[in-house]
DSSP file (Angstrom, degrees, kcal/mol; ACC not computed):
  #  RESIDUE AA STRUCTURE BP1 BP2  ACC     N-H-->O    O-->H-N    N-H-->O    O-->H-N    TCO  KAPPA ALPHA  PHI   PSI    X-CA   Y-CA   Z-CA
    1    1 A M              0   0    0      0, 0.0     7,-0.2     0, 0.0     0, 0.0   0.000 360.0 360.0 360.0 143.0   -4.0  -20.7   -6.5
    2    2 A S    >   -     0   0    0      5,-1.5     3,-1.7     1,-0.1     7,-0.0  -0.211 360.0 -93.9 -72.4 169.8   -0.8  -21.5   -8.4
    3    3 A R  T 3  S+     0   0    0      1,-0.3    -1,-0.1     2,-0.1     0, 0.0   0.796 127.3  48.5 -60.2 -28.9   -0.6  -21.0  -12.2
    4    4 A N  T 3  S-     0   0    0      3,-0.0    -1,-0.3     0, 0.0    -2,-0.0   0.516 113.3-121.0 -86.4  -6.1   -1.5  -24.5  -13.0
    5    5 A G  S <  S+     0   0    0     -3,-1.7    -2,-0.1     2,-0.1     3,-0.0   0.657  84.4 102.4  80.2  16.0   -4.5  -24.2  -10.6
    6    6 A T        +     0   0    0      1,-0.1     2,-0.4     2,-0.0    -3,-0.1   0.558  64.8  65.3-111.2  -9.9   -3.6  -27.1   -8.3
    7    7 A S        -     0   0    0     -5,-0.0    -5,-1.5     2,-0.0     2,-0.3  -0.943  63.4-144.6-121.5 137.2   -2.2  -25.4   -5.2
    8    8 A L        -     0   0    0     -2,-0.4     2,-0.5    -7,-0.2    -2,-0.0  -0.724  12.5-154.4 -88.2 143.8   -3.7  -23.2   -2.6
    9    9 A I        -     0   0    0     -2,-0.3     2,-0.3    -7,-0.0    -2,-0.0  -0.982  14.6-131.1-122.0 126.4   -1.7  -20.4   -1.1
   10   10 A H        -     0   0    0     -2,-0.5     2,-0.4     1,-0.0    -2,-0.0  -0.584  23.9-163.3 -77.0 130.2   -2.5  -19.1    2.3
   11   11 A I        -     0   0    0     -2,-0.3     2,-0.4     0, 0.0    -1,-0.0  -0.940   3.8-166.7-119.5 136.9   -2.7  -15.3    2.4
   12   12 A V        -     0   0    0     -2,-0.4    28,-0.1     4,-0.0     2,-0.0  -0.972  18.9-124.1-121.7 135.4   -2.6  -13.2    5.6
   13   13 A T     >  -     0   0    0     -2,-0.4     4,-1.9     1,-0.1     5,-0.1  -0.314  20.1-119.4 -71.7 160.8   -3.4   -9.5    5.9
   14   14 A L  H  > S+     0   0    0     23,-0.3     4,-2.8     2,-0.2    27,-0.2   0.815 115.3  59.7 -63.8 -33.3   -1.1   -7.0    7.3
   15   15 A D  H  4 S+     0   0    0     25,-2.5    -1,-0.2     2,-0.2     4,-0.2   0.902 109.4  42.9 -61.8 -39.9   -3.7   -6.3   10.1
   16   16 A D  H >4 S+     0   0    0     24,-0.3     3,-0.6     1,-0.2    -2,-0.2   0.886 118.2  45.9 -75.2 -37.0   -3.5   -9.9   11.2
   17   17 A T  H 3< S+     0   0    0     -4,-1.9     3,-0.3     1,-0.2    -2,-0.2   0.848 120.6  35.6 -71.6 -35.6    0.3  -10.0   10.9
   18   18 A L  T >< S+     0   0    0     -4,-2.8     3,-2.1     1,-0.2    -1,-0.2   0.108  75.7 123.7-110.3  22.5    1.0   -6.7   12.6
   19   19 A K  T <  S+     0   0    0     -3,-0.6    -1,-0.2     1,-0.3    -2,-0.1   0.733  84.0  37.8 -59.3 -24.8   -1.8   -6.8   15.3
   20   20 A N  T 3  S+     0   0    0     -3,-0.3     2,-0.4    -4,-0.1    -1,-0.3   0.037 109.3  76.8-112.0  26.2    0.8   -6.5   18.2
   21   21 A F    <   -     0   0    0     -3,-2.1    27,-0.1     2,-0.0    -3,-0.0  -1.000  62.0-151.3-141.6 139.0    3.1   -4.1   16.4
   22   22 A N        -     0   0    0     -2,-0.4    -3,-0.1    26,-0.1    23,-0.0  -0.802  22.6-157.6-108.9  86.6    2.9   -0.4   15.7
   23   23 A P        -     0   0    0      0, 0.0     3,-0.1     0, 0.0    -2,-0.0  -0.325  15.0-161.7 -67.2 148.3    4.9    0.3   12.5
   24   24 A T  S    S+     0   0    0      1,-0.3    27,-2.3    26,-0.1     2,-0.3   0.518  79.8  24.9 -98.5 -10.6    6.2    3.8   11.9
   25   25 A M  E     -a   51   0A   0     25,-0.3     2,-0.4     2,-0.0    -1,-0.3  -0.976  59.8-168.8-153.2 137.4    6.8    3.1    8.1
   26   26 A I  E     -a   52   0A   0     25,-2.3    27,-2.3    -2,-0.3     2,-0.4  -0.986   8.0-172.8-131.5 125.4    5.2    0.7    5.6
   27   27 A K  E     -a   53   0A   0     -2,-0.4     2,-0.4    25,-0.2    27,-0.2  -0.952   4.7-172.3-116.9 132.8    6.7    0.3    2.2
   28   28 A M  E     +a   54   0A   0     25,-2.6    27,-2.5    -2,-0.4     2,-0.2  -0.984  26.0 153.4-131.2 130.2    5.1   -1.7   -0.6
   29   29 A D        +     0   0    0     -2,-0.4    27,-0.1    25,-0.2    25,-0.1  -0.688  23.8 148.0-144.2  81.3    6.2   -2.9   -4.0
   30   30 A I    >   -     0   0    0     25,-0.2     3,-1.3    -2,-0.2     7,-0.1  -0.220  68.4 -95.9-125.1  46.5    4.1   -6.0   -4.6
   31   31 A E  T 3  S-     0   0    0      1,-0.3    -2,-0.0     2,-0.1    -3,-0.0   0.753  90.6 -35.0  60.0  36.5    3.6   -6.1   -8.3
   32   32 A G  T 3  S+     0   0    0     23,-0.1     3,-0.3    27,-0.1    -1,-0.3   0.388 116.2  98.3  99.4  -2.2    0.1   -4.4   -8.5
   33   33 A E    <>  +     0   0    0     -3,-1.3     4,-2.2     1,-0.2     5,-0.2   0.130  47.3 106.0 -98.7  17.9   -1.4   -5.8   -5.3
   34   34 A E  H  > S+     0   0    0      2,-0.2     4,-2.8     1,-0.2     5,-0.2   0.886  76.6  53.0 -67.0 -38.8   -0.7   -2.7   -3.3
   35   35 A Y  H  > S+     0   0    0     -3,-0.3     4,-1.9     1,-0.2    -1,-0.2   0.954 113.0  43.7 -62.7 -48.0   -4.4   -1.6   -3.3
   36   36 A N  H  > S+     0   0    0      1,-0.2     4,-1.5     2,-0.2    -1,-0.2   0.881 113.2  51.9 -59.4 -41.1   -5.6   -5.0   -1.9
   37   37 A A  H  < S+     0   0    0     -4,-2.2   -23,-0.3     1,-0.2     4,-0.3   0.899 107.7  52.5 -69.4 -39.5   -2.7   -5.0    0.6
   38   38 A L  H >< S+     0   0    0     -4,-2.8     3,-1.6     1,-0.2     4,-0.2   0.918 105.9  53.8 -61.6 -39.8   -3.7   -1.5    1.8
   39   39 A Q  H >< S+     0   0    0     -4,-1.9     3,-0.8     1,-0.3     4,-0.2   0.866 108.7  50.5 -60.6 -35.3   -7.3   -2.6    2.3
   40   40 A G  T 3< S+     0   0    0     -4,-1.5   -25,-2.5     1,-0.2   -24,-0.3   0.433 112.8  46.7 -77.8  -2.5   -5.8   -5.4    4.5
   41   41 A A  T <> S+     0   0    0     -3,-1.6     4,-2.7    -4,-0.3    -1,-0.2   0.230  76.0 110.8-124.4  10.8   -3.8   -3.0    6.4
   42   42 A K  H <> S+     0   0    0     -3,-0.8     4,-3.0    -4,-0.2     5,-0.3   0.915  78.9  48.5 -53.4 -52.8   -6.5   -0.4    7.1
   43   43 A K  H  > S+     0   0    0     -4,-0.2     4,-1.6     1,-0.2    -1,-0.2   0.879 114.9  47.6 -62.1 -39.4   -6.8   -1.1   10.9
   44   44 A T  H  > S+     0   0    0      2,-0.2     4,-2.2     1,-0.2     5,-0.4   0.925 113.9  46.3 -61.8 -47.7   -3.0   -0.9   11.3
   45   45 A I  H  X S+     0   0    0     -4,-2.7     4,-2.0     1,-0.2    -2,-0.2   0.886 112.6  48.3 -63.6 -43.9   -2.7    2.2    9.3
   46   46 A T  H  < S+     0   0    0     -4,-3.0    -1,-0.2    -5,-0.2    -2,-0.2   0.812 118.5  40.7 -72.4 -28.4   -5.5    4.0   11.1
   47   47 A Q  H  < S+     0   0    0     -4,-1.6    -2,-0.2    -5,-0.3    -1,-0.2   0.845 128.0  27.7 -86.9 -33.0   -4.2    3.1   14.5
   48   48 A S  H  < S-     0   0    0     -4,-2.2    -3,-0.2    -5,-0.2    -2,-0.2   0.675  83.8-151.8-100.3 -24.3   -0.5    3.6   14.0
   49   49 A K     <  -     0   0    0     -4,-2.0     2,-0.1    -5,-0.4    -4,-0.1   0.941  26.8-176.8  41.9  60.2   -0.5    6.3   11.2
   50   50 A P        -     0   0    0      0, 0.0   -25,-0.3     0, 0.0   -26,-0.1  -0.490  33.8 -99.3 -76.6 156.2    2.8    5.2    9.8
   51   51 A D  E     -a   25   0A   0    -27,-2.3   -25,-2.3    -2,-0.1     2,-0.4  -0.416  44.9-145.2 -64.7 153.2    4.4    6.9    6.9
   52   52 A L  E     -aB  26  95A   0     43,-2.2    43,-1.6   -27,-0.2     2,-0.4  -0.939  23.5-173.7-128.0 143.0    3.7    5.1    3.7
   53   53 A A  E     +aB  27  94A   0    -27,-2.3   -25,-2.6    -2,-0.4     2,-0.5  -0.872  22.3 176.4-134.3 103.9    5.8    4.5    0.5
   54   54 A I  E     -aB  28  93A   0     39,-2.9    39,-3.7    -2,-0.4     2,-0.3  -0.927  28.2-131.0-119.1 127.5    3.6    2.7   -2.0
   55   55 A C  E     + B   0  92A   0    -27,-2.5    37,-0.2    -2,-0.5   -25,-0.2  -0.578  26.4 174.0 -72.1 132.9    4.5    1.8   -5.6
   56   56 A V        +     0   0    0     35,-2.1     3,-0.4    -2,-0.3     7,-0.3   0.318  53.0  89.8-123.4   8.6    1.8    2.9   -7.9
   57   57 A Y        +     0   0    0     34,-0.7     3,-0.1     1,-0.2    -1,-0.1   0.571  67.8  75.2 -82.9 -11.2    3.3    2.1  -11.3
   58   58 A H  S    S+     0   0    0      1,-0.2     2,-0.4    33,-0.1    -1,-0.2   0.845 106.9  26.2 -76.8 -29.4    2.1   -1.4  -11.8
   59   59 A R  S >> S-     0   0    0     -3,-0.4     3,-1.1     1,-0.1     4,-0.6  -0.998  71.5-140.8-131.5 131.0   -1.5   -0.4  -12.7
   60   60 A I  T >4 S+     0   0    0     -2,-0.4     3,-1.2     1,-0.3     4,-0.3   0.872 103.9  59.1 -57.7 -36.7   -2.4    2.9  -14.2
   61   61 A S  T >> S+     0   0    0      1,-0.3     4,-2.9     2,-0.2     3,-1.2   0.726  90.4  72.8 -70.6 -20.1   -5.5    3.2  -12.0
   62   62 A D  H <> S+     0   0    0     -3,-1.1     4,-1.5     1,-0.2    -1,-0.3   0.829  81.1  72.9 -61.0 -32.0   -3.3    2.9   -8.8
   63   63 A Y  H << S+     0   0    0     -3,-1.2    -1,-0.2    -4,-0.6    -2,-0.2   0.787 118.9  13.9 -60.5 -22.5   -2.1    6.5   -9.5
   64   64 A W  H <> S+     0   0    0     -3,-1.2     4,-2.2    -4,-0.3    -2,-0.2   0.672 122.9  59.8-117.3 -32.2   -5.5    7.8   -8.3
   65   65 A M  H  X S+     0   0    0     -4,-2.9     4,-2.3     2,-0.2    -3,-0.2   0.911 104.5  49.9 -67.9 -41.0   -7.2    4.8   -6.6
   66   66 A I  H  X S+     0   0    0     -4,-1.5     4,-2.4    -5,-0.3     5,-0.2   0.954 113.1  45.4 -68.8 -47.7   -4.4    4.4   -3.9
   67   67 A P  H  > S+     0   0    0      0, 0.0     4,-3.0     0, 0.0    -1,-0.2   0.935 113.8  50.3 -55.0 -43.9   -4.4    8.1   -2.9
   68   68 A L  H  X S+     0   0    0     -4,-2.2     4,-1.9     1,-0.2    -2,-0.2   0.860 109.9  50.3 -62.7 -37.9   -8.1    8.2   -2.8
   69   69 A L  H  X S+     0   0    0     -4,-2.3     4,-0.5     2,-0.2    -1,-0.2   0.960 114.0  44.0 -60.9 -52.3   -8.3    5.0   -0.7
   70   70 A I  H >< S+     0   0    0     -4,-2.4     3,-1.2     1,-0.2     5,-0.5   0.907 114.4  50.4 -64.5 -41.8   -5.8    6.4    1.9
   71   71 A H  H >< S+     0   0    0     -4,-3.0     3,-2.0     1,-0.2    -1,-0.2   0.837  99.0  65.3 -58.8 -34.1   -7.6    9.8    1.8
   72   72 A S  H 3< S+     0   0    0     -4,-1.9    -1,-0.2     1,-0.3    -2,-0.2   0.659  90.5  66.9 -67.4 -13.8  -10.9    8.3    2.4
   73   73 A W  T << S-     0   0    0     -3,-1.2    -1,-0.3    -4,-0.5    -2,-0.2   0.436 100.6-135.2 -88.1   0.4   -9.7    7.1    5.8
   74   74 A N    <   +     0   0    0     -3,-2.0    -3,-0.1     1,-0.1    -2,-0.1   0.881  56.8 139.5  56.7  47.5   -9.5   10.8    7.0
   75   75 A L        -     0   0    0     -5,-0.5    -1,-0.1    -4,-0.1    -4,-0.1   0.445  68.3-115.0-104.8  -0.7   -6.0   10.5    8.6
   76   76 A G        +     0   0    0     -5,-0.2    -5,-0.1     1,-0.2    20,-0.0   0.711  52.8 168.5  76.4  23.2   -4.6   13.8    7.5
   77   77 A Y        -     0   0    0     -7,-0.2     2,-0.4    20,-0.1    20,-0.2  -0.342  28.8-141.6 -64.5 148.8   -1.8   12.3    5.3
   78   78 A K  E     -C   96   0A   0     18,-2.3    18,-3.1     2,-0.0     2,-0.4  -0.946  22.0-141.4-105.6 138.0    0.0   14.6    3.0
   79   79 A F  E     +C   95   0A   0     -2,-0.4     2,-0.3    16,-0.2    16,-0.2  -0.801  21.8 177.6-109.4 142.6    0.8   13.0   -0.4
   80   80 A Y  E     -C   94   0A   0     14,-2.2    14,-3.8    -2,-0.4     2,-0.5  -0.998  14.1-152.9-141.0 136.6    3.8   13.2   -2.6
   81   81 A L  E     -C   93   0A   0     -2,-0.3     2,-0.4    12,-0.2    12,-0.2  -0.953  15.6-179.0-114.4 127.0    4.4   11.4   -5.9
   82   82 A R  E     -C   92   0A   0     10,-2.4    10,-2.8    -2,-0.5     2,-0.5  -0.987  20.3-152.7-132.4 125.0    8.0   10.7   -7.1
   83   83 A A  E     -C   91   0A   0     -2,-0.4     8,-0.2     8,-0.3     7,-0.1  -0.865   6.9-164.0 -91.6 127.5    9.2    9.0  -10.2
   84   84 A H  S    S+     0   0    0      6,-1.5     2,-0.3    -2,-0.5     6,-0.1   0.249  73.5  40.3 -96.0   9.4   12.6    7.3   -9.4
   85   85 A S  S    S-     0   0    0      2,-0.5    -2,-0.0     4,-0.4     0, 0.0  -0.894  94.9-100.9-143.6 175.4   13.4    6.9  -13.1
   86   86 A S  S    S+     0   0    0     -2,-0.3     2,-0.1     2,-0.0    -3,-0.0   0.751 107.2  51.4 -75.1 -21.8   13.0    9.0  -16.3
   87   87 A A  S    S-     0   0    0      2,-0.1    -2,-0.5     1,-0.0    -3,-0.0  -0.309 108.3 -90.7 -93.2-174.7    9.9    7.0  -17.3
   88   88 A T  S >  S+     0   0    0     -2,-0.1     3,-0.8    -4,-0.1    -4,-0.1   0.504  92.9 112.6 -76.5  -3.4    6.9    6.3  -15.2
   89   89 A M  T 3  S+     0   0    0      1,-0.2    -4,-0.4    -6,-0.1    -5,-0.3  -0.383  74.7  25.0 -67.6 146.2    8.5    3.1  -14.0
   90   90 A E  T 3  S+     0   0    0      1,-0.2    -6,-1.5    -7,-0.1     2,-0.4   0.820  81.5 163.6  69.5  29.0    9.5    3.1  -10.3
   91   91 A T  E <   - C   0  83A   0     -3,-0.8   -35,-2.1    -8,-0.2   -34,-0.7  -0.681  16.8-166.9 -83.4 134.1    6.8    5.7   -9.4
   92   92 A V  E     -BC  55  82A   0    -10,-2.8   -10,-2.4    -2,-0.4     2,-0.6  -0.971  16.9-145.8-127.8 131.2    6.2    5.9   -5.6
   93   93 A L  E     -BC  54  81A   0    -39,-3.7   -39,-2.9    -2,-0.4     2,-0.6  -0.882  18.4-157.8 -95.6 121.2    3.3    7.6   -3.7
   94   94 A Y  E     -BC  53  80A   0    -14,-3.8   -14,-2.2    -2,-0.6     2,-0.7  -0.917   6.9-168.8 -98.4 120.1    4.6    8.9   -0.4
   95   95 A A  E     -BC  52  79A   0    -43,-1.6   -43,-2.2    -2,-0.6     2,-0.5  -0.922   8.5-161.7-107.1 110.5    2.0    9.4    2.3
   96   96 A V  E     - C   0  78A   0    -18,-3.1   -18,-2.3    -2,-0.7   -45,-0.1  -0.785  15.3-128.1-100.8 129.2    3.4   11.4    5.2
   97   97 A A              0   0    0     -2,-0.5   -20,-0.1   -20,-0.2   -21,-0.1  -0.371 360.0 360.0 -71.3 150.1    1.6   11.2    8.5
   98   98 A P              0   0    0      0, 0.0    -1,-0.1     0, 0.0   -21,-0.1   0.480 360.0 360.0 -63.7 360.0    0.7   14.4   10.3
């Protein structure tokens, strides 16, 4: 829904969008909706095992919830966290496929 509550916006998951494509890398910086987007990309990620670069700085809970979500899929990813600025802004979780 739009801010004034009158418009509906159609949302499509990455699994639906990428069903005939095997990505080698997925990067997300979508203003705090990364966790939800990852849930909508589970099938693609489990089948293709792309490297991931996921911004986690929009919500404090994303610092642990996103790695736990990806880890729960038992895909063998190695995790790296990098702050690309001197503050916690621009912090990215890198999940590298085996």
